C-alpha positions in Angstrom: -0.2 0.0 0.2 2.5 3.0 0.6 4.5 1.8 -2.3 1.2 2.9 -4.6 0.7 5.7 -2.4 4.2 6.6 -3.5 3.7 6.2 -7.2 1.3 7.9 -6.9 3.3 10.9 -5.6 5.7 10.1 -7.9 3.4 10.8 -10.9 1.7 14.1 -9.5 5.0 15.8 -8.7 6.1 14.3 -12.7 2.9 15.8 -14.0 3.5 19.0 -11.8 7.1 19.5 -13.2 6.1 18.3 -16.9 3.2 20.4 -17.1 5.4 23.8 -16.0 8.3 22.7 -18.3 5.6 22.7 -20.8 4.9 26.4 -20.1 7.7 28.0 -20.4 8.2 26.4 -23.6 5.1 27.3 -24.9 5.7 30.8 -24.3 9.3 30.6 -25.7 7.5 29.3 -28.5 4.9 32.1 -29.3 7.3 34.7 -28.2 8.3 35.8 -32.3 4.1 35.9 -33.0 3.5 38.3 -30.1 6.1 40.4 -30.4 5.0 40.6 -34.4 1.7 40.3 -33.2 2.7 43.7 -30.6 0.9 42.1 -28.2 0.8 44.7 -25.4 0.6 42.1 -22.4 4.5 40.6 -23.7 5.9 44.2 -21.3 3.3 43.2 -18.3 3.5 39.2 -18.4 5.3 37.4 -15.7 6.4 35.3 -18.1 8.7 37.3 -20.2 12.6 39.5 -18.9 12.7 42.8 -20.7 16.7 42.8 -20.3 16.2 46.7 -22.8 14.0 48.9 -24.6 14.4 49.9 -27.9 11.9 52.3 -28.5 11.4 54.7 -25.6 12.1 58.2 -24.4 15.4 59.4 -23.6 16.5 58.5 -19.8 13.4 55.7 -19.5 14.7 52.7 -17.3 12.7 48.7 -16.9 11.9 48.2 -13.1 11.8 45.0 -12.4 7.9 43.7 -10.8 6.3 47.7 -11.0 3.3 47.3 -12.9 3.3 49.8 -16.2 1.9 53.3 -16.2 1.6 56.0 -18.9 3.3 58.9 -17.6 3.2 62.3 -19.9 6.8 63.2 -21.5 7.1 66.7 -22.1 9.7 68.0 -24.3 12.3 69.4 -22.7 15.6 70.0 -24.9 18.3 68.8 -21.8 22.4 69.9 -22.5 25.1 67.9 -21.3 27.2 69.5 -18.4 31.0 69.6 -19.3 32.3 67.3 -16.3 35.6 69.0 -15.4 38.8 65.9 -13.7 39.9 66.6 -10.3 43.0 69.1 -9.3 45.7 67.2 -8.2 46.5 69.9 -5.9 44.6 69.8 -2.5 42.4 73.0 -1.8 44.5 74.6 1.4 41.2 74.2 4.9 40.9 77.7 5.3 41.1 80.9 2.8 43.2 84.2 3.6 41.7 86.8 3.4 44.0 89.8 4.0 42.0 93.3 4.7 42.6 96.4 2.4 43.0 99.9 4.1 
């Protein structure tokens, strides 16, 4: 009787592992079709992992496990500011001020 229960559990666990494998294989198989159809659920789907966003405004970031939301974009031109390298000369901790008479 114990062997029968054991085999029953083995069959159930094998079925669960096979079902999970089939779901993963099916998501890989249908990915190209969903991209061609521009399926909007791809972004929010837990079965897909986004590594790069190719068509998004500059400065957009992919944040994992956060629901997507549309935010209005303002057309603001950002001018990069030049960054200067630090000087090798250390600054004195106190600046001397001389009074004029």
